[in-house]
Every structure is written in structure tokens, then in C-alpha cells.
C-alpha positions as CSV (number, residue, x, y, z in Angstrom):
1,M,89.1,71.3,105.4
2,R,87.7,74.2,108.2
3,I,88.8,77.5,107.8
4,E,91.5,77.7,110.2
5,T,93.3,74.9,108.3
6,V,92.6,76.6,104.8
7,A,94.2,79.8,105.9
8,I,97.4,78.2,106.9
9,H,98.1,75.8,103.8
10,A,96.0,77.3,100.6
11,G,98.5,78.6,98.2
12,H,101.8,77.4,100.6
13,T,103.9,74.9,99.4
14,P,107.6,74.7,100.1
15,D,109.6,76.2,97.8
16,P,110.8,73.5,95.1
17,T,114.1,74.9,94.4
18,T,115.2,75.3,98.8
19,G,112.5,73.6,100.2
20,A,111.9,76.6,102.4
21,V,108.7,76.1,104.3
22,T,108.2,80.1,104.2
23,P,107.7,81.2,100.6
24,P,110.2,83.6,99.4
25,I,109.6,87.1,97.9
26,H,109.8,87.2,94.0
27,L,111.2,90.8,93.3
28,S,111.7,90.1,89.4
29,T,109.5,92.1,87.0
30,T,110.2,89.9,84.0
31,F,111.3,86.2,83.3
32,E,113.4,84.1,81.4
33,R,111.9,82.8,78.1
34,E,112.8,79.1,76.7
35,A,114.7,78.5,73.9
36,D,111.7,77.9,71.9
37,G,109.9,80.9,72.9
38,S,107.9,79.4,75.9
39,Y,107.6,80.2,79.7
40,R,108.7,77.6,81.8
41,A,106.2,78.6,84.3
42,G,103.7,80.8,82.6
43,L,105.1,84.0,83.7
44,V,106.2,86.9,81.5
45,Y,106.0,90.0,83.6
46,S,105.1,91.0,86.9
47,R,102.2,93.2,85.6
48,Y,100.4,90.2,84.7
49,A,101.7,87.7,87.2
50,N,103.9,87.4,89.7
51,P,104.5,83.6,92.1
52,N,103.3,86.0,95.2
53,R,100.4,87.2,94.1
54,L,99.5,84.2,92.1
55,A,99.8,82.3,95.6
56,L,97.6,85.0,97.3
57,E,95.0,84.7,94.7
58,E,94.8,80.8,95.2
59,C,94.7,81.6,99.0
60,L,91.8,84.1,98.7
61,A,90.1,81.8,96.2
62,Q,90.0,78.9,98.7
63,L,89.3,80.8,101.7
64,E,86.0,82.6,100.1
65,G,85.1,79.5,98.2
66,G,85.0,81.2,94.9
67,A,86.6,79.7,91.3
68,L,89.2,82.5,91.3
69,A,90.5,85.9,92.8
70,A,92.1,89.0,91.5
71,C,94.6,91.3,93.7
72,F,95.1,94.9,93.1
73,A,97.1,97.6,94.9
74,S,94.4,98.7,97.1
75,G,90.6,98.1,98.1
76,S,89.5,101.1,96.3
77,A,91.4,99.6,93.0
78,A,89.5,96.2,93.5
79,T,86.2,98.6,93.9
80,A,86.8,100.4,90.5
81,A,87.6,97.2,88.7
82,V,84.1,96.2,89.1
83,F,82.7,99.4,87.9
84,Q,84.9,99.3,85.1
85,S,83.6,95.9,83.7
86,L,80.7,98.0,83.3
87,E,79.1,99.6,80.0
88,P,78.7,103.6,80.1
89,G,75.0,104.0,80.8
90,A,74.8,101.1,83.3
91,H,73.0,101.6,86.4
92,V,74.4,100.6,90.1
93,I,72.3,100.6,93.0
94,A,74.5,101.3,96.1
95,P,73.5,101.4,99.8
96,H,73.2,105.3,101.1
97,D,75.7,103.5,104.3
98,A,78.4,102.7,102.5
99,Y,82.3,103.6,102.7
100,F,82.3,107.1,101.6
101,G,85.2,105.8,99.1
102,T,82.8,103.6,97.2
103,T,80.1,106.7,96.9
104,K,82.9,108.6,95.8
105,L,84.4,106.5,93.0
106,L,80.7,106.3,91.9
107,R,79.6,109.7,91.8
108,D,83.3,111.5,91.2
109,L,84.9,109.2,89.0
110,F,82.5,107.2,87.3
111,G,79.7,109.6,87.0
112,P,81.4,111.8,84.5
113,W,82.0,108.3,82.4
114,K,78.0,108.3,82.1
115,L,77.8,105.0,84.9
116,E,74.6,105.9,86.7
117,M,74.0,105.4,90.6
118,T,71.0,105.5,92.9
119,S,71.7,105.4,96.8
120,V,69.3,103.6,99.0
121,D,68.7,102.4,102.4
122,M,70.1,98.7,101.4
123,T,68.1,97.2,105.1
124,D,64.7,98.1,103.1
125,A,64.1,95.4,100.1
126,A,61.3,97.2,99.0
127,A,63.4,100.7,98.3
128,V,66.0,98.4,96.7
129,G,63.0,97.2,94.4
130,R,61.8,100.4,93.7
131,A,65.0,102.0,92.5
132,I,65.6,99.0,89.3
133,R,65.8,100.7,86.4
134,P,65.8,98.5,83.0
135,S,69.5,99.6,82.8
136,T,70.5,98.3,86.2
137,K,73.5,95.9,86.2
138,L,74.9,95.7,89.4
139,I,73.7,96.0,93.1
140,W,76.6,96.7,95.7
141,V,75.6,95.5,99.0
142,E,78.3,96.5,102.2
143,T,77.5,95.0,105.3
144,P,78.3,95.3,108.2
145,S,77.9,98.6,106.8
146,N,80.6,101.6,107.3
147,P,80.1,103.6,109.7
148,L,76.7,102.6,111.0
149,L,77.1,98.6,111.0
150,R,74.0,98.1,109.2
151,V,73.2,94.6,108.0
152,V,71.7,93.6,105.0
153,D,70.2,90.5,103.5
154,I,72.9,89.2,101.4
155,A,70.4,86.5,99.9
156,G,67.4,88.8,99.7
157,M,69.8,91.3,97.1
158,V,71.1,88.0,95.3
159,E,67.6,87.2,94.6
160,I,66.7,90.6,93.4
161,A,69.5,91.2,91.5
162,H,69.8,87.5,89.7
163,R,65.9,88.1,88.9
164,I,66.7,90.8,86.5
165,G,69.9,89.5,85.5
166,A,72.2,92.1,87.4
167,R,75.0,90.9,89.2
168,C,75.3,91.2,93.0
169,V,79.3,92.2,94.7
170,V,79.6,92.1,98.3
171,D,82.2,94.4,100.2
172,N,83.2,91.8,102.5
173,T,86.0,93.8,104.5
174,W,84.4,93.7,107.9
175,A,83.3,90.6,108.4
176,T,85.9,88.5,106.1
177,P,85.3,85.0,104.9
178,V,85.7,83.7,108.5
179,L,82.7,85.5,109.7
180,Q,80.4,85.7,106.4
181,R,80.4,84.2,103.5
182,P,78.8,85.9,100.4
183,L,79.6,83.7,97.7
184,E,77.9,80.4,99.5
185,L,74.6,83.1,99.6
186,G,75.1,83.7,96.2
187,A,76.9,86.6,95.4
188,D,78.8,87.0,92.4
189,L,82.2,88.3,93.8
190,A,83.2,89.6,97.2
191,M,85.5,92.7,97.5
192,H,88.0,93.0,100.2
193,S,90.4,95.9,101.5
194,M,92.9,93.5,102.3
195,T,94.5,96.3,104.3
196,K,92.1,96.1,106.9
197,Y,91.5,92.3,108.5
198,L,93.4,90.2,105.8
199,G,96.7,91.9,106.5
200,G,95.9,92.3,109.9
201,H,98.9,94.7,111.2
202,S,98.2,98.2,109.8
203,D,101.3,97.5,107.6
204,V,100.1,96.4,104.0
205,L,98.1,98.2,101.4
206,G,96.0,96.0,98.9
207,G,92.5,94.8,97.5
208,A,91.1,91.8,95.8
209,L,88.1,90.3,94.3
210,V,86.8,87.0,94.8
211,M,84.4,85.6,92.0
212,R,82.0,82.8,92.6
213,T,82.2,81.5,89.1
214,N,85.1,81.8,86.0
215,D,82.6,83.8,83.7
216,D,82.7,86.7,81.5
217,L,82.5,89.2,84.3
218,A,85.6,87.3,85.8
219,Q,87.3,87.4,82.6
220,R,86.8,91.1,82.3
221,I,88.3,91.7,85.8
222,R,91.4,89.7,84.9
223,T,91.9,91.6,82.1
224,I,91.5,95.3,83.8
225,Q,93.9,93.8,86.4
226,S,96.5,92.9,84.0
227,S,95.8,95.7,81.5
228,I,95.8,98.8,84.0
229,G,98.5,97.2,86.1
230,A,97.1,98.5,89.7
231,V,98.4,95.4,91.3
232,P,100.3,94.8,94.7
233,S,103.7,94.3,94.7
234,P,105.2,90.8,95.6
235,F,106.3,91.8,99.0
236,E,102.3,93.2,100.1
237,C,101.3,89.7,99.0
238,W,103.9,88.1,101.1
239,L,102.9,90.5,104.0
240,T,99.0,89.6,103.3
241,M,99.6,85.6,103.1
242,R,101.6,86.3,106.6
243,G,98.6,87.9,107.8
244,V,95.5,85.2,106.7
245,R,97.2,82.7,108.3
246,T,96.4,84.1,111.7
247,L,93.3,85.7,110.2
248,P,90.5,82.7,111.6
249,W,91.9,83.3,115.6
250,R,92.3,87.1,115.0
251,M,88.5,87.3,113.9
252,K,87.5,85.2,117.1
253,A,89.4,87.6,119.3
254,H,88.4,90.4,117.5
255,S,84.9,89.8,117.7
256,A,84.8,88.9,121.2
257,N,86.2,92.0,122.6
258,A,83.8,94.1,120.3
259,L,80.9,92.3,121.7
260,A,82.2,92.9,125.5
261,L,83.0,96.5,124.8
262,A,79.8,97.4,123.0
263,Q,77.8,96.0,125.8
264,C,79.6,98.1,128.4
265,L,79.7,101.5,126.2
266,A,75.7,100.3,125.5
267,A,75.3,100.5,129.3
268,N,77.3,104.0,129.8
269,A,74.7,107.2,130.5
270,N,77.0,109.2,128.8
271,V,76.6,107.2,125.4
272,E,73.7,108.3,123.3
273,A,73.9,104.8,121.2
274,V,76.1,101.8,120.4
275,H,75.7,100.1,116.8
276,Y,76.9,96.5,116.8
277,P,75.0,93.6,115.2
278,G,76.1,91.3,118.2
279,L,73.9,93.5,120.4
280,P,70.1,92.1,120.7
281,A,68.9,95.1,120.4
282,H,70.5,96.4,117.3
283,P,67.8,96.3,114.1
284,G,69.6,93.9,112.0
285,H,70.7,91.4,114.8
286,D,68.9,88.8,113.3
287,I,69.8,88.8,110.3
288,A,73.5,88.8,111.4
289,R,73.0,85.9,113.4
290,R,71.5,83.9,110.4
291,Q,74.5,84.7,107.8
292,M,77.6,85.6,110.1
293,C,79.0,83.2,112.4
294,G,80.4,86.2,114.4
295,F,79.9,89.8,114.7
296,G,83.2,91.2,114.2
297,G,85.4,93.6,115.5
298,M,84.0,96.9,114.4
299,L,81.5,99.1,116.4
300,S,80.5,102.6,116.3
301,L,79.2,105.1,119.4
302,Q,77.0,108.1,119.4
303,V,78.4,110.7,122.3
304,R,76.2,112.5,123.9
305,G,76.9,116.3,123.9
306,G,77.4,116.2,120.0
307,R,80.5,116.7,118.3
308,P,82.5,118.4,121.1
309,E,81.8,115.6,123.3
310,A,82.6,113.0,121.0
311,L,86.0,114.8,119.9
312,K,87.0,115.3,124.0
313,L,86.4,111.5,124.4
314,A,88.5,110.2,121.8
315,S,91.6,112.9,123.2
316,K,91.1,111.0,126.4
317,L,91.9,107.4,125.2
318,R,95.1,106.4,126.3
319,V,95.6,103.0,124.9
320,V,93.7,103.4,121.9
321,T,94.7,105.5,118.9
322,R,93.2,108.4,116.8
323,A,93.9,107.1,113.1
324,T,91.9,105.9,110.2
325,S,92.0,102.6,109.0
326,L,91.0,99.1,111.0
327,G,91.6,95.7,111.2
328,G,94.8,95.7,112.9
329,T,96.0,94.3,116.1
330,E,96.1,98.1,117.6
331,S,92.6,99.5,118.2
332,L,91.9,102.6,116.7
333,I,89.1,105.2,116.8
334,E,88.2,108.3,114.3
335,H,85.6,110.7,114.2
336,R,83.9,110.3,111.0
337,A,82.7,113.0,109.8
338,S,85.8,115.0,110.0
339,V,87.2,112.4,107.7
340,E,84.6,112.4,105.2
341,G,84.2,116.2,104.7
342,P,80.8,118.2,104.2
343,D,79.1,115.5,101.9
344,T,79.2,112.8,105.3
345,R,76.5,111.1,106.3
346,A,77.7,110.1,109.8
347,P,76.4,111.8,112.8
348,E,78.6,114.7,114.3
349,N,78.2,112.6,117.6
350,L,79.7,109.6,115.9
351,L,83.0,107.6,116.7
352,R,84.0,104.8,114.6
353,L,85.9,102.1,116.8
354,S,87.9,99.4,115.4
355,V,88.5,97.0,118.3
356,G,91.9,95.4,118.5
357,L,93.5,92.6,120.5
358,E,94.5,94.2,123.8
359,H,93.2,93.0,126.9
360,V,89.6,93.6,126.7
361,D,89.5,95.0,130.4
362,D,91.7,97.4,129.7
363,L,90.1,98.3,126.7
364,I,86.9,98.6,129.0
365,E,89.0,100.6,131.9
366,D,90.0,103.0,129.1
367,F,86.4,104.1,127.8
368,A,85.5,104.3,131.2
369,Q,88.0,107.0,132.6
370,A,87.4,109.1,129.2
371,L,83.7,108.9,129.8
372,A,83.7,109.7,133.2
């Protein structure tokens, strides 16, 4: 089935009791035993499993083409579960242009736990090769990256990882399985912040890991999920399932709007640079064309005049909202250096833009008046 059909039907079946087409929300934290001590549906306690979470995990596994999925209370919780699955002393290679929360987890939380990290320019395969150690167990890929939208060759990173017996995990939050298929390119896991495009309406917090095979790593992650219990609530799972149903169509519209806006911004004399892989001048454009079927709804722009002019531009926008996060129906903009603090790698004149589903002419006109 095509992904539009999978998004609507994966994990969805009519309720066996009422016939309801829209599934109910199962709020119960515990489930009745049979007289012989068994459980009629295999459900014991909601930290281990819940009908809504099981349905969402089945849905996401089918969307990504994986063997199974595990859902968490946030994207950061999902990311942390991957790092927790490694032994102390293991070495992780990560991109230096990664979501700052991922770098913070590796450095501040798992560093004292003796997990070692090397940050590299992952668009340079030779740099990744030079960073390899005998203890390297994981290559963490983020493409397109946050916030500079660098594009990494997933298949190339998979080849490097598997050659040394390491795992390759891809943060696929920005592309989603609609635009990019890491598992089909050989990645072992795909990570998602469900808060973003999967939920799609800025009203749910969650994360997910989709495993290509049901192997020992997948089972360790499942154990971490149920033992630590950083799991999403039934309502959050229900909301995410509802959001996924429109995901393919939303991603097409996000991508079309972002490309049109990126082209206009790139032609504006007050814009120093536009980072969007859909632009032919983008250094990762050819790789993006090869491994993506659309370029996504995220872009970054650098404003001439430095930090003051960037903040001024954001303040003058009328349609676009100044707020953190991304992937919702509304367009959001933020000054990443301010959000990330003194350790940021983001240029001071950079604004990150999540392009929403407004009419693209309204977005173009909004930036035109703000940049005038």
C-alpha cells in the first residue's frame, strides 16, 4: 500500500465492542486477570503496554517499514533510550550540527556515565572515518540537520557503521517517513520527536524509535521503555494517531510552501543566506534529491546586519509566530542562538523557520513587509 493509505489504516481497526471507527481512549492503568491468572489481551499494566500505545507503535512501524516501534514521552526520552542501551565506555559519533538537546544529553548526562562522544562534520565521510575508535558502537545521524539543514548521506554512514560492527541511528524528525526512509537505506533505527510533524498540531508531546529488525538492540530498548516508564499517555497516543492520518498530505504542503518561500528569501537583498536543501545551490541538494522525495517544511535564513536585524525581522512578522518547536500547521520562527545559549553553534544572525500550512502568498508577503 502507498504511504497515504498506510497512514490512515495502520494500527486502526473498528472497536470490537462498539464498532466505532475512531478508536476509544483507554485510560485504565491496570487490566483484569482471568480466573487462571492469564490476561485476555496480554495487557497487564499501562507502563508495559496500553491499547492506544500498541496501536500507535504498530502504525509507526508500518510507516517507517520497520519490524517494531517503541513510543516514549518525548523525543528526548526516545533519544536517551538509545544511549542507555549502550555500555559505559562506548563511543558515539554525532554530527556537530545536531539538535542541541541531543548534544546536551551526550555531553552532560551520559558523559559522566562514561559514554564518550565525538562531534564531527558528518557531511564529510572522511571526518567520520577519522573519528572511529575501537570502542565506537553508534553513529548518530541527523539529516536534514538542526538548524543549518545540512544533508548527510545516510547510506554512506550506514556503510561506515556496519563495517566496524556499530549501529546507525537516524533522527528522521524533520523529514518523516513520508519524505525519507532511513531503514530502507540500511539504518538500524529511526528516531522521531512525535511532538513535531507526526502529531502535527502543536498539541502533543512524544517520541518514538522504529527498529529495522527485532534484534537484541530492539529488545534492550523495549526493556528500557517498560522499566524506566517514560511512556506517552493514552491521550497523547490517540492524538498522534489522529495526526498521522493527514501526515502525507501535510508534508506535501509544508514542502511546497517552504520551497516557494526559500526561493523568494534567497532573492532578497536583505537576506545573507538561506539554508534549504530544495535550493539547487544548497551543498547537499544532490544527496537530498537522491534520498528524499521532498525537501521538507524547515528552513533557516541568515539576515544581513547580524543579531539585531535578525531579532528585528522576527518582531515585524505578522502571520508567523515567534515560538519554539516546529511541525505544526502554523508557521513558527525563532532565533536559535538565543534558545541554545552560550554553547550554540548557530550563527547570531540565523532564524529557524518552520513553514506552516498558511497560503504561501500570505507568508511571502509577510516576509516582504518585514524585510522591507
